[in-house]
C-alpha positions in Angstrom: 81.8 106.4 144.7 82.2 109.6 142.8 84.6 112.1 144.2 83.9 115.8 144.7 85.3 118.3 142.2 88.7 119.7 143.1 89.1 123.1 144.7 90.6 124.4 141.5 87.7 123.0 139.5 85.2 124.7 141.8 86.9 128.0 141.4 87.0 127.6 137.7 83.4 126.7 137.6 82.4 129.7 139.7 84.4 132.1 137.5 83.0 130.6 134.3 79.5 131.2 135.8 80.7 134.8 136.3 79.6 134.7 140.0 81.2 136.3 143.0 82.0 134.0 145.9 79.0 135.6 147.7 76.5 135.0 144.9 77.8 131.4 144.4 77.5 130.8 148.2 73.9 132.2 148.2 72.8 130.1 145.3 74.3 127.0 147.0 72.8 127.8 150.3 76.1 127.9 152.1 78.2 130.6 153.8 80.9 132.4 151.8 83.6 130.9 154.1 82.6 127.4 152.8 83.3 128.5 149.2 86.6 130.0 150.2 87.6 126.8 151.9 86.4 124.6 149.1 88.4 126.6 146.6 91.6 126.6 148.7 92.0 122.8 149.2 92.8 120.1 146.6 89.8 117.8 147.5 87.1 119.6 149.5 84.6 117.6 151.4 81.1 118.5 150.1 77.6 117.4 151.0 76.3 115.1 148.4 73.7 117.4 146.7 76.3 120.1 146.3 78.9 117.7 145.0 76.4 116.3 142.5 75.3 119.7 141.4 78.9 120.9 140.8 79.8 117.7 138.9 76.8 118.2 136.6 77.5 121.9 136.1 81.0 121.0 135.0 79.6 119.1 132.1 77.8 122.1 130.6 79.4 124.2 127.9 81.0 127.5 129.0 78.4 129.6 127.0 75.6 127.9 128.8 77.3 128.3 132.2 77.8 132.0 131.5 74.1 132.4 130.7 73.0 130.5 133.8 75.5 132.5 135.9 74.0 135.8 134.6 70.5 134.7 135.6 71.7 133.5 139.0 73.5 136.8 139.6 70.4 138.7 138.9 68.4 136.6 141.3 71.0 137.1 144.0 71.0 140.9 143.3 67.2 140.8 143.8 67.7 139.0 147.1 66.0 135.8 145.8 68.2 133.0 146.9 65.6 130.3 146.2 65.3 131.4 142.6 69.1 131.4 142.3 69.3 127.9 143.7 66.4 126.8 141.4 68.2 128.1 138.4 71.3 126.1 139.2 69.5 122.9 140.0 67.1 123.0 137.1 70.0 123.7 134.7 71.3 120.2 135.4 67.9 118.6 135.9 68.2 118.0 139.6 65.2 118.5 141.9 65.4 121.5 144.1 64.5 119.4 147.1 68.0 118.0 146.9 69.5 121.5 147.5 71.3 122.3 150.6 69.4 124.2 153.3 
């Protein structure tokens, strides 16, 4: 069984994406408090689709993450959470149906 990324790794991933906690939460379909909690503990407990998405995003090069993050931030700014989620999931070739609700 694969483990979830560490809280520190989640925070690093989010900052590499260039996303605020709010935008990151919106794109993942969770509340901001979930992201705060994940980032503050050594081994957060994540739902499987979120854990899988974050693990796969960690494998992408930083330049690609920054590009994806910019597009996600724009979608969030426009109020389009579904597009933001779609950008993250398609970047790592996961079906959007696996996204959290």
